[in-house]
mmCIF file of the N, C-alpha and C atoms, coordinates in Angstrom:
data_MODEL
# 
_entry.id   MODEL 
# 
loop_
_atom_site.group_PDB 
_atom_site.id 
_atom_site.type_symbol 
_atom_site.label_atom_id 
_atom_site.label_alt_id 
_atom_site.label_comp_id 
_atom_site.label_asym_id 
_atom_site.label_entity_id 
_atom_site.label_seq_id 
_atom_site.pdbx_PDB_ins_code 
_atom_site.Cartn_x 
_atom_site.Cartn_y 
_atom_site.Cartn_z 
_atom_site.occupancy 
_atom_site.B_iso_or_equiv 
_atom_site.pdbx_formal_charge 
_atom_site.auth_seq_id 
_atom_site.auth_comp_id 
_atom_site.auth_asym_id 
_atom_site.auth_atom_id 
_atom_site.pdbx_PDB_model_num 
ATOM 1   N N  . MET A 1 1  ? 13.269  6.996  -10.691 1.00 0.00 ? 1  MET A N  1 
ATOM 2   C CA . MET A 1 1  ? 12.168  7.900  -10.760 1.00 0.00 ? 1  MET A CA 1 
ATOM 3   C C  . MET A 1 1  ? 10.887  7.330  -10.049 1.00 0.00 ? 1  MET A C  1 
ATOM 4   N N  . SER A 1 2  ? 10.281  7.953  -9.207  1.00 0.00 ? 2  SER A N  1 
ATOM 5   C CA . SER A 1 2  ? 9.083   7.484  -8.479  1.00 0.00 ? 2  SER A CA 1 
ATOM 6   C C  . SER A 1 2  ? 7.900   7.520  -9.319  1.00 0.00 ? 2  SER A C  1 
ATOM 7   N N  . SER A 1 3  ? 7.021   6.616  -8.990  1.00 0.00 ? 3  SER A N  1 
ATOM 8   C CA . SER A 1 3  ? 5.796   6.585  -9.749  1.00 0.00 ? 3  SER A CA 1 
ATOM 9   C C  . SER A 1 3  ? 4.636   6.307  -8.749  1.00 0.00 ? 3  SER A C  1 
ATOM 10  N N  . GLN A 1 4  ? 3.345   6.542  -9.239  1.00 0.00 ? 4  GLN A N  1 
ATOM 11  C CA . GLN A 1 4  ? 2.228   6.224  -8.446  1.00 0.00 ? 4  GLN A CA 1 
ATOM 12  C C  . GLN A 1 4  ? 1.787   4.796  -8.677  1.00 0.00 ? 4  GLN A C  1 
ATOM 13  N N  . ILE A 1 5  ? 1.623   4.065  -7.690  1.00 0.00 ? 5  ILE A N  1 
ATOM 14  C CA . ILE A 1 5  ? 1.116   2.712  -7.702  1.00 0.00 ? 5  ILE A CA 1 
ATOM 15  C C  . ILE A 1 5  ? -0.272  2.607  -6.941  1.00 0.00 ? 5  ILE A C  1 
ATOM 16  N N  . VAL A 1 6  ? -1.218  2.077  -7.632  1.00 0.00 ? 6  VAL A N  1 
ATOM 17  C CA . VAL A 1 6  ? -2.586  1.948  -7.034  1.00 0.00 ? 6  VAL A CA 1 
ATOM 18  C C  . VAL A 1 6  ? -2.779  0.615  -6.817  1.00 0.00 ? 6  VAL A C  1 
ATOM 19  N N  . LEU A 1 7  ? -3.202  0.338  -5.449  1.00 0.00 ? 7  LEU A N  1 
ATOM 20  C CA . LEU A 1 7  ? -3.465  -1.127 -5.036  1.00 0.00 ? 7  LEU A CA 1 
ATOM 21  C C  . LEU A 1 7  ? -4.950  -1.210 -4.423  1.00 0.00 ? 7  LEU A C  1 
ATOM 22  N N  . SER A 1 8  ? -5.550  -2.311 -4.624  1.00 0.00 ? 8  SER A N  1 
ATOM 23  C CA . SER A 1 8  ? -6.734  -2.760 -4.094  1.00 0.00 ? 8  SER A CA 1 
ATOM 24  C C  . SER A 1 8  ? -6.435  -3.597 -2.843  1.00 0.00 ? 8  SER A C  1 
ATOM 25  N N  . VAL A 1 9  ? -6.907  -3.174 -1.559  1.00 0.00 ? 9  VAL A N  1 
ATOM 26  C CA . VAL A 1 9  ? -6.619  -3.949 -0.500  1.00 0.00 ? 9  VAL A CA 1 
ATOM 27  C C  . VAL A 1 9  ? -8.002  -4.206 0.160   1.00 0.00 ? 9  VAL A C  1 
ATOM 28  N N  . PRO A 1 10 ? -8.628  -5.299 -0.161  1.00 0.00 ? 10 PRO A N  1 
ATOM 29  C CA . PRO A 1 10 ? -10.138 -5.461 0.329   1.00 0.00 ? 10 PRO A CA 1 
ATOM 30  C C  . PRO A 1 10 ? -10.364 -5.660 1.829   1.00 0.00 ? 10 PRO A C  1 
ATOM 31  N N  . LYS A 1 11 ? -9.288  -6.085 2.485   1.00 0.00 ? 11 LYS A N  1 
ATOM 32  C CA . LYS A 1 11 ? -9.450  -6.404 4.043   1.00 0.00 ? 11 LYS A CA 1 
ATOM 33  C C  . LYS A 1 11 ? -8.982  -5.285 4.841   1.00 0.00 ? 11 LYS A C  1 
ATOM 34  N N  . MET A 1 12 ? -8.708  -4.007 4.186   1.00 0.00 ? 12 MET A N  1 
ATOM 35  C CA . MET A 1 12 ? -8.392  -2.947 4.945   1.00 0.00 ? 12 MET A CA 1 
ATOM 36  C C  . MET A 1 12 ? -9.572  -2.191 5.548   1.00 0.00 ? 12 MET A C  1 
ATOM 37  N N  . MET A 1 13 ? -9.919  -2.318 6.844   1.00 0.00 ? 13 MET A N  1 
ATOM 38  C CA . MET A 1 13 ? -11.116 -2.128 7.422   1.00 0.00 ? 13 MET A CA 1 
ATOM 39  C C  . MET A 1 13 ? -11.110 -0.871 8.381   1.00 0.00 ? 13 MET A C  1 
ATOM 40  N N  . CYS A 1 14 ? -9.960  -0.511 9.010   1.00 0.00 ? 14 CYS A N  1 
ATOM 41  C CA . CYS A 1 14 ? -9.935  0.424  10.100  1.00 0.00 ? 14 CYS A CA 1 
ATOM 42  C C  . CYS A 1 14 ? -8.705  1.291  9.930   1.00 0.00 ? 14 CYS A C  1 
ATOM 43  N N  . ASN A 1 15 ? -8.615  2.253  10.874  1.00 0.00 ? 15 ASN A N  1 
ATOM 44  C CA . ASN A 1 15 ? -7.431  3.160  10.946  1.00 0.00 ? 15 ASN A CA 1 
ATOM 45  C C  . ASN A 1 15 ? -6.250  2.315  11.423  1.00 0.00 ? 15 ASN A C  1 
ATOM 46  N N  . GLY A 1 16 ? -6.511  1.267  12.148  1.00 0.00 ? 16 GLY A N  1 
ATOM 47  C CA . GLY A 1 16 ? -5.295  0.423  12.450  1.00 0.00 ? 16 GLY A CA 1 
ATOM 48  C C  . GLY A 1 16 ? -4.713  -0.231 11.285  1.00 0.00 ? 16 GLY A C  1 
ATOM 49  N N  . CYS A 1 17 ? -5.519  -0.680 10.370  1.00 0.00 ? 17 CYS A N  1 
ATOM 50  C CA . CYS A 1 17 ? -4.973  -1.217 9.156   1.00 0.00 ? 17 CYS A CA 1 
ATOM 51  C C  . CYS A 1 17 ? -4.348  -0.137 8.379   1.00 0.00 ? 17 CYS A C  1 
ATOM 52  N N  . VAL A 1 18 ? -4.857  0.906  8.191   1.00 0.00 ? 18 VAL A N  1 
ATOM 53  C CA . VAL A 1 18 ? -4.200  2.017  7.491   1.00 0.00 ? 18 VAL A CA 1 
ATOM 54  C C  . VAL A 1 18 ? -2.848  2.297  8.181   1.00 0.00 ? 18 VAL A C  1 
ATOM 55  N N  . ASN A 1 19 ? -2.637  2.328  9.425   1.00 0.00 ? 19 ASN A N  1 
ATOM 56  C CA . ASN A 1 19 ? -1.390  2.660  10.012  1.00 0.00 ? 19 ASN A CA 1 
ATOM 57  C C  . ASN A 1 19 ? -0.484  1.546  9.810   1.00 0.00 ? 19 ASN A C  1 
ATOM 58  N N  . THR A 1 20 ? -0.856  0.352  9.784   1.00 0.00 ? 20 THR A N  1 
ATOM 59  C CA . THR A 1 20 ? 0.018   -0.909 9.663   1.00 0.00 ? 20 THR A CA 1 
ATOM 60  C C  . THR A 1 20 ? 0.598   -0.793 8.309   1.00 0.00 ? 20 THR A C  1 
ATOM 61  N N  . ILE A 1 21 ? -0.260  -0.613 7.140   1.00 0.00 ? 21 ILE A N  1 
ATOM 62  C CA . ILE A 1 21 ? 0.077   -0.514 5.877   1.00 0.00 ? 21 ILE A CA 1 
ATOM 63  C C  . ILE A 1 21 ? 0.979   0.564  5.553   1.00 0.00 ? 21 ILE A C  1 
ATOM 64  N N  . THR A 1 22 ? 0.622   1.713  6.027   1.00 0.00 ? 22 THR A N  1 
ATOM 65  C CA . THR A 1 22 ? 1.383   2.997  5.771   1.00 0.00 ? 22 THR A CA 1 
ATOM 66  C C  . THR A 1 22 ? 2.797   2.777  6.448   1.00 0.00 ? 22 THR A C  1 
ATOM 67  N N  . SER A 1 23 ? 2.856   2.401  7.561   1.00 0.00 ? 23 SER A N  1 
ATOM 68  C CA . SER A 1 23 ? 4.172   2.130  8.261   1.00 0.00 ? 23 SER A CA 1 
ATOM 69  C C  . SER A 1 23 ? 5.034   1.064  7.534   1.00 0.00 ? 23 SER A C  1 
ATOM 70  N N  . ALA A 1 24 ? 4.426   0.062  7.049   1.00 0.00 ? 24 ALA A N  1 
ATOM 71  C CA . ALA A 1 24 ? 5.230   -0.995 6.457   1.00 0.00 ? 24 ALA A CA 1 
ATOM 72  C C  . ALA A 1 24 ? 5.778   -0.420 5.099   1.00 0.00 ? 24 ALA A C  1 
ATOM 73  N N  . LEU A 1 25 ? 5.004   0.288  4.318   1.00 0.00 ? 25 LEU A N  1 
ATOM 74  C CA . LEU A 1 25 ? 5.510   0.936  3.191   1.00 0.00 ? 25 LEU A CA 1 
ATOM 75  C C  . LEU A 1 25 ? 6.594   1.855  3.136   1.00 0.00 ? 25 LEU A C  1 
ATOM 76  N N  . LYS A 1 26 ? 6.360   2.704  4.223   1.00 0.00 ? 26 LYS A N  1 
ATOM 77  C CA . LYS A 1 26 ? 7.363   3.790  4.523   1.00 0.00 ? 26 LYS A CA 1 
ATOM 78  C C  . LYS A 1 26 ? 8.634   3.146  5.144   1.00 0.00 ? 26 LYS A C  1 
ATOM 79  N N  . ASP A 1 27 ? 8.540   2.165  5.933   1.00 0.00 ? 27 ASP A N  1 
ATOM 80  C CA . ASP A 1 27 ? 9.739   1.513  6.682   1.00 0.00 ? 27 ASP A CA 1 
ATOM 81  C C  . ASP A 1 27 ? 10.395  0.712  5.712   1.00 0.00 ? 27 ASP A C  1 
ATOM 82  N N  . LYS A 1 28 ? 9.810   -0.179 4.903   1.00 0.00 ? 28 LYS A N  1 
ATOM 83  C CA . LYS A 1 28 ? 10.470  -1.296 4.064   1.00 0.00 ? 28 LYS A CA 1 
ATOM 84  C C  . LYS A 1 28 ? 10.880  -0.671 2.701   1.00 0.00 ? 28 LYS A C  1 
ATOM 85  N N  . ILE A 1 29 ? 10.187  0.204  2.100   1.00 0.00 ? 29 ILE A N  1 
ATOM 86  C CA . ILE A 1 29 ? 10.626  0.627  0.846   1.00 0.00 ? 29 ILE A CA 1 
ATOM 87  C C  . ILE A 1 29 ? 10.888  2.070  0.646   1.00 0.00 ? 29 ILE A C  1 
ATOM 88  N N  . GLY A 1 30 ? 10.617  2.789  1.839   1.00 0.00 ? 30 GLY A N  1 
ATOM 89  C CA . GLY A 1 30 ? 10.772  4.343  1.836   1.00 0.00 ? 30 GLY A CA 1 
ATOM 90  C C  . GLY A 1 30 ? 9.809   5.012  0.881   1.00 0.00 ? 30 GLY A C  1 
ATOM 91  N N  . ALA A 1 31 ? 8.607   4.506  0.989   1.00 0.00 ? 31 ALA A N  1 
ATOM 92  C CA . ALA A 1 31 ? 7.468   5.204  0.044   1.00 0.00 ? 31 ALA A CA 1 
ATOM 93  C C  . ALA A 1 31 ? 7.514   6.704  0.419   1.00 0.00 ? 31 ALA A C  1 
ATOM 94  N N  . GLU A 1 32 ? 7.435   7.531  -0.609  1.00 0.00 ? 32 GLU A N  1 
ATOM 95  C CA . GLU A 1 32 ? 7.428   8.949  -0.365  1.00 0.00 ? 32 GLU A CA 1 
ATOM 96  C C  . GLU A 1 32 ? 6.078   9.441  0.057   1.00 0.00 ? 32 GLU A C  1 
ATOM 97  N N  . GLN A 1 33 ? 4.907   8.731  -0.338  1.00 0.00 ? 33 GLN A N  1 
ATOM 98  C CA . GLN A 1 33 ? 3.675   9.125  0.017   1.00 0.00 ? 33 GLN A CA 1 
ATOM 99  C C  . GLN A 1 33 ? 2.859   7.848  -0.010  1.00 0.00 ? 33 GLN A C  1 
ATOM 100 N N  . VAL A 1 34 ? 1.859   7.692  0.968   1.00 0.00 ? 34 VAL A N  1 
ATOM 101 C CA . VAL A 1 34 ? 0.935   6.669  1.027   1.00 0.00 ? 34 VAL A CA 1 
ATOM 102 C C  . VAL A 1 34 ? -0.379  7.330  1.358   1.00 0.00 ? 34 VAL A C  1 
ATOM 103 N N  . GLU A 1 35 ? -1.354  6.946  0.537   1.00 0.00 ? 35 GLU A N  1 
ATOM 104 C CA . GLU A 1 35 ? -2.749  7.443  0.809   1.00 0.00 ? 35 GLU A CA 1 
ATOM 105 C C  . GLU A 1 35 ? -3.736  6.217  0.779   1.00 0.00 ? 35 GLU A C  1 
ATOM 106 N N  . CYS A 1 36 ? -4.458  6.039  1.893   1.00 0.00 ? 36 CYS A N  1 
ATOM 107 C CA . CYS A 1 36 ? -5.246  4.979  1.971   1.00 0.00 ? 36 CYS A CA 1 
ATOM 108 C C  . CYS A 1 36 ? -6.778  5.509  2.134   1.00 0.00 ? 36 CYS A C  1 
ATOM 109 N N  . ASP A 1 37 ? -7.609  4.736  1.261   1.00 0.00 ? 37 ASP A N  1 
ATOM 110 C CA . ASP A 1 37 ? -9.082  5.201  1.373   1.00 0.00 ? 37 ASP A CA 1 
ATOM 111 C C  . ASP A 1 37 ? -9.782  4.065  1.954   1.00 0.00 ? 37 ASP A C  1 
ATOM 112 N N  . LEU A 1 38 ? -10.331 4.130  3.163   1.00 0.00 ? 38 LEU A N  1 
ATOM 113 C CA . LEU A 1 38 ? -11.104 3.050  3.684   1.00 0.00 ? 38 LEU A CA 1 
ATOM 114 C C  . LEU A 1 38 ? -12.355 2.689  3.008   1.00 0.00 ? 38 LEU A C  1 
ATOM 115 N N  . ASP A 1 39 ? -12.948 3.757  2.415   1.00 0.00 ? 39 ASP A N  1 
ATOM 116 C CA . ASP A 1 39 ? -14.196 3.512  1.776   1.00 0.00 ? 39 ASP A CA 1 
ATOM 117 C C  . ASP A 1 39 ? -14.138 2.646  0.479   1.00 0.00 ? 39 ASP A C  1 
ATOM 118 N N  . THR A 1 40 ? -13.113 3.024  -0.370  1.00 0.00 ? 40 THR A N  1 
ATOM 119 C CA . THR A 1 40 ? -12.795 2.331  -1.581  1.00 0.00 ? 40 THR A CA 1 
ATOM 120 C C  . THR A 1 40 ? -11.949 1.045  -1.488  1.00 0.00 ? 40 THR A C  1 
ATOM 121 N N  . LYS A 1 41 ? -11.189 1.016  -0.298  1.00 0.00 ? 41 LYS A N  1 
ATOM 122 C CA . LYS A 1 41 ? -10.159 -0.040 -0.052  1.00 0.00 ? 41 LYS A CA 1 
ATOM 123 C C  . LYS A 1 41 ? -8.996  0.170  -1.136  1.00 0.00 ? 41 LYS A C  1 
ATOM 124 N N  . ILE A 1 42 ? -8.724  1.363  -1.433  1.00 0.00 ? 42 ILE A N  1 
ATOM 125 C CA . ILE A 1 42 ? -7.580  1.714  -2.386  1.00 0.00 ? 42 ILE A CA 1 
ATOM 126 C C  . ILE A 1 42 ? -6.463  2.267  -1.658  1.00 0.00 ? 42 ILE A C  1 
ATOM 127 N N  . VAL A 1 43 ? -5.264  1.830  -1.938  1.00 0.00 ? 43 VAL A N  1 
ATOM 128 C CA . VAL A 1 43 ? -4.008  2.543  -1.430  1.00 0.00 ? 43 VAL A CA 1 
ATOM 129 C C  . VAL A 1 43 ? -3.296  3.036  -2.608  1.00 0.00 ? 43 VAL A C  1 
ATOM 130 N N  . LYS A 1 44 ? -2.834  4.297  -2.577  1.00 0.00 ? 44 LYS A N  1 
ATOM 131 C CA . LYS A 1 44 ? -2.019  4.894  -3.505  1.00 0.00 ? 44 LYS A CA 1 
ATOM 132 C C  . LYS A 1 44 ? -0.610  5.084  -2.913  1.00 0.00 ? 44 LYS A C  1 
ATOM 133 N N  . VAL A 1 45 ? 0.350   4.637  -3.649  1.00 0.00 ? 45 VAL A N  1 
ATOM 134 C CA . VAL A 1 45 ? 1.729   4.804  -3.099  1.00 0.00 ? 45 VAL A CA 1 
ATOM 135 C C  . VAL A 1 45 ? 2.580   5.469  -4.163  1.00 0.00 ? 45 VAL A C  1 
ATOM 136 N N  . ILE A 1 46 ? 3.401   6.363  -3.664  1.00 0.00 ? 46 ILE A N  1 
ATOM 137 C CA . ILE A 1 46 ? 4.403   6.915  -4.606  1.00 0.00 ? 46 ILE A CA 1 
ATOM 138 C C  . ILE A 1 46 ? 5.807   6.506  -4.105  1.00 0.00 ? 46 ILE A C  1 
ATOM 139 N N  . ALA A 1 47 ? 6.385   5.570  -4.904  1.00 0.00 ? 47 ALA A N  1 
ATOM 140 C CA . ALA A 1 47 ? 7.616   4.948  -4.573  1.00 0.00 ? 47 ALA A CA 1 
ATOM 141 C C  . ALA A 1 47 ? 8.511   4.660  -5.866  1.00 0.00 ? 47 ALA A C  1 
ATOM 142 N N  . ASP A 1 48 ? 9.675   4.414  -5.689  1.00 0.00 ? 48 ASP A N  1 
ATOM 143 C CA . ASP A 1 48 ? 10.531  4.002  -6.716  1.00 0.00 ? 48 ASP A CA 1 
ATOM 144 C C  . ASP A 1 48 ? 10.833  2.523  -6.743  1.00 0.00 ? 48 ASP A C  1 
ATOM 145 N N  . TYR A 1 49 ? 9.802   1.794  -6.743  1.00 0.00 ? 49 TYR A N  1 
ATOM 146 C CA . TYR A 1 49 ? 9.776   0.231  -6.662  1.00 0.00 ? 49 TYR A CA 1 
ATOM 147 C C  . TYR A 1 49 ? 8.782   -0.356 -7.594  1.00 0.00 ? 49 TYR A C  1 
ATOM 148 N N  . PRO A 1 50 ? 9.059   -1.583 -8.044  1.00 0.00 ? 50 PRO A N  1 
ATOM 149 C CA . PRO A 1 50 ? 8.049   -2.199 -8.867  1.00 0.00 ? 50 PRO A CA 1 
ATOM 150 C C  . PRO A 1 50 ? 6.846   -2.574 -8.161  1.00 0.00 ? 50 PRO A C  1 
ATOM 151 N N  . VAL A 1 51 ? 5.736   -2.734 -8.860  1.00 0.00 ? 51 VAL A N  1 
ATOM 152 C CA . VAL A 1 51 ? 4.498   -3.045 -8.259  1.00 0.00 ? 51 VAL A CA 1 
ATOM 153 C C  . VAL A 1 51 ? 4.421   -4.238 -7.528  1.00 0.00 ? 51 VAL A C  1 
ATOM 154 N N  . ALA A 1 52 ? 5.227   -5.115 -8.030  1.00 0.00 ? 52 ALA A N  1 
ATOM 155 C CA . ALA A 1 52 ? 5.158   -6.572 -7.404  1.00 0.00 ? 52 ALA A CA 1 
ATOM 156 C C  . ALA A 1 52 ? 5.866   -6.307 -5.982  1.00 0.00 ? 52 ALA A C  1 
ATOM 157 N N  . GLU A 1 53 ? 6.838   -5.598 -5.887  1.00 0.00 ? 53 GLU A N  1 
ATOM 158 C CA . GLU A 1 53 ? 7.551   -5.467 -4.573  1.00 0.00 ? 53 GLU A CA 1 
ATOM 159 C C  . GLU A 1 53 ? 6.632   -4.679 -3.587  1.00 0.00 ? 53 GLU A C  1 
ATOM 160 N N  . VAL A 1 54 ? 5.871   -3.706 -4.070  1.00 0.00 ? 54 VAL A N  1 
ATOM 161 C CA . VAL A 1 54 ? 5.058   -2.895 -3.128  1.00 0.00 ? 54 VAL A CA 1 
ATOM 162 C C  . VAL A 1 54 ? 3.891   -3.912 -2.801  1.00 0.00 ? 54 VAL A C  1 
ATOM 163 N N  . ILE A 1 55 ? 3.387   -4.660 -3.610  1.00 0.00 ? 55 ILE A N  1 
ATOM 164 C CA . ILE A 1 55 ? 2.396   -5.729 -3.130  1.00 0.00 ? 55 ILE A CA 1 
ATOM 165 C C  . ILE A 1 55 ? 2.924   -6.633 -2.150  1.00 0.00 ? 55 ILE A C  1 
ATOM 166 N N  . SER A 1 56 ? 4.156   -7.075 -2.382  1.00 0.00 ? 56 SER A N  1 
ATOM 167 C CA . SER A 1 56 ? 4.920   -7.976 -1.353  1.00 0.00 ? 56 SER A CA 1 
ATOM 168 C C  . SER A 1 56 ? 4.898   -7.345 0.084   1.00 0.00 ? 56 SER A C  1 
ATOM 169 N N  . VAL A 1 57 ? 5.253   -6.127 0.030   1.00 0.00 ? 57 VAL A N  1 
ATOM 170 C CA . VAL A 1 57 ? 5.301   -5.464 1.324   1.00 0.00 ? 57 VAL A CA 1 
ATOM 171 C C  . VAL A 1 57 ? 4.053   -5.383 2.203   1.00 0.00 ? 57 VAL A C  1 
ATOM 172 N N  . VAL A 1 58 ? 2.952   -5.175 1.331   1.00 0.00 ? 58 VAL A N  1 
ATOM 173 C CA . VAL A 1 58 ? 1.579   -5.068 1.891   1.00 0.00 ? 58 VAL A CA 1 
ATOM 174 C C  . VAL A 1 58 ? 1.241   -6.434 2.358   1.00 0.00 ? 58 VAL A C  1 
ATOM 175 N N  . LYS A 1 59 ? 1.481   -7.572 1.632   1.00 0.00 ? 59 LYS A N  1 
ATOM 176 C CA . LYS A 1 59 ? 1.228   -8.816 2.017   1.00 0.00 ? 59 LYS A CA 1 
ATOM 177 C C  . LYS A 1 59 ? 1.994   -9.310 3.272   1.00 0.00 ? 59 LYS A C  1 
ATOM 178 N N  . ASP A 1 60 ? 3.256   -8.888 3.325   1.00 0.00 ? 60 ASP A N  1 
ATOM 179 C CA . ASP A 1 60 ? 4.072   -9.263 4.561   1.00 0.00 ? 60 ASP A CA 1 
ATOM 180 C C  . ASP A 1 60 ? 3.515   -8.503 5.753   1.00 0.00 ? 60 ASP A C  1 
ATOM 181 N N  . ALA A 1 61 ? 2.727   -7.449 5.674   1.00 0.00 ? 61 ALA A N  1 
ATOM 182 C CA . ALA A 1 61 ? 2.119   -6.734 6.657   1.00 0.00 ? 61 ALA A CA 1 
ATOM 183 C C  . ALA A 1 61 ? 0.815   -7.362 7.068   1.00 0.00 ? 61 ALA A C  1 
ATOM 184 N N  . GLY A 1 62 ? 0.410   -8.431 6.253   1.00 0.00 ? 62 GLY A N  1 
ATOM 185 C CA . GLY A 1 62 ? -0.914  -9.203 6.654   1.00 0.00 ? 62 GLY A CA 1 
ATOM 186 C C  . GLY A 1 62 ? -2.016  -8.935 5.832   1.00 0.00 ? 62 GLY A C  1 
ATOM 187 N N  . TYR A 1 63 ? -1.846  -8.209 4.732   1.00 0.00 ? 63 TYR A N  1 
ATOM 188 C CA . TYR A 1 63 ? -3.087  -7.868 3.847   1.00 0.00 ? 63 TYR A CA 1 
ATOM 189 C C  . TYR A 1 63 ? -2.771  -8.171 2.457   1.00 0.00 ? 63 TYR A C  1 
ATOM 190 N N  . ASP A 1 64 ? -3.878  -8.971 1.890   1.00 0.00 ? 64 ASP A N  1 
ATOM 191 C CA . ASP A 1 64 ? -3.930  -9.283 0.435   1.00 0.00 ? 64 ASP A CA 1 
ATOM 192 C C  . ASP A 1 64 ? -3.991  -7.906 -0.255  1.00 0.00 ? 64 ASP A C  1 
ATOM 193 N N  . ALA A 1 65 ? -3.329  -7.864 -1.463  1.00 0.00 ? 65 ALA A N  1 
ATOM 194 C CA . ALA A 1 65 ? -3.259  -6.708 -2.341  1.00 0.00 ? 65 ALA A CA 1 
ATOM 195 C C  . ALA A 1 65 ? -3.071  -7.047 -3.753  1.00 0.00 ? 65 ALA A C  1 
ATOM 196 N N  . THR A 1 66 ? -3.739  -6.289 -4.574  1.00 0.00 ? 66 THR A N  1 
ATOM 197 C CA . THR A 1 66 ? -3.560  -6.430 -6.042  1.00 0.00 ? 66 THR A CA 1 
ATOM 198 C C  . THR A 1 66 ? -3.491  -5.152 -6.777  1.00 0.00 ? 66 THR A C  1 
ATOM 199 N N  . ALA A 1 67 ? -2.920  -5.095 -7.730  1.00 0.00 ? 67 ALA A N  1 
ATOM 200 C CA . ALA A 1 67 ? -2.859  -3.791 -8.558  1.00 0.00 ? 67 ALA A CA 1 
ATOM 201 C C  . ALA A 1 67 ? -4.199  -3.549 -9.029  1.00 0.00 ? 67 ALA A C  1 
ATOM 202 N N  . ALA A 1 68 ? -4.604  -2.205 -8.859  1.00 0.00 ? 68 ALA A N  1 
ATOM 203 C CA . ALA A 1 68 ? -5.939  -1.675 -9.147  1.00 0.00 ? 68 ALA A CA 1 
ATOM 204 C C  . ALA A 1 68 ? -5.888  -1.025 -10.531 1.00 0.00 ? 68 ALA A C  1 
ATOM 205 N N  . ASP A 1 69 ? -6.939  -1.034 -11.145 1.00 0.00 ? 69 ASP A N  1 
ATOM 206 C CA . ASP A 1 69 ? -7.032  -0.456 -12.574 1.00 0.00 ? 69 ASP A CA 1 
ATOM 207 C C  . ASP A 1 69 ? -7.092  1.027  -12.533 1.00 0.00 ? 69 ASP A C  1 
# 
């Protein structure tokens, strides 16, 4: 069952970052939905994966990420 995972990605600065993160999440874990907010540096992901694995995908794409409250 898919769930929403909310991540803080402080170094996400531009649309290029958004595209890189979105592509990585969709390609590597088949995320159903990815929403990136450049103003808040928050990424919301709907996927059937543990938070740690989603964070790992974002880190592999070149961005530090942590679970957001």
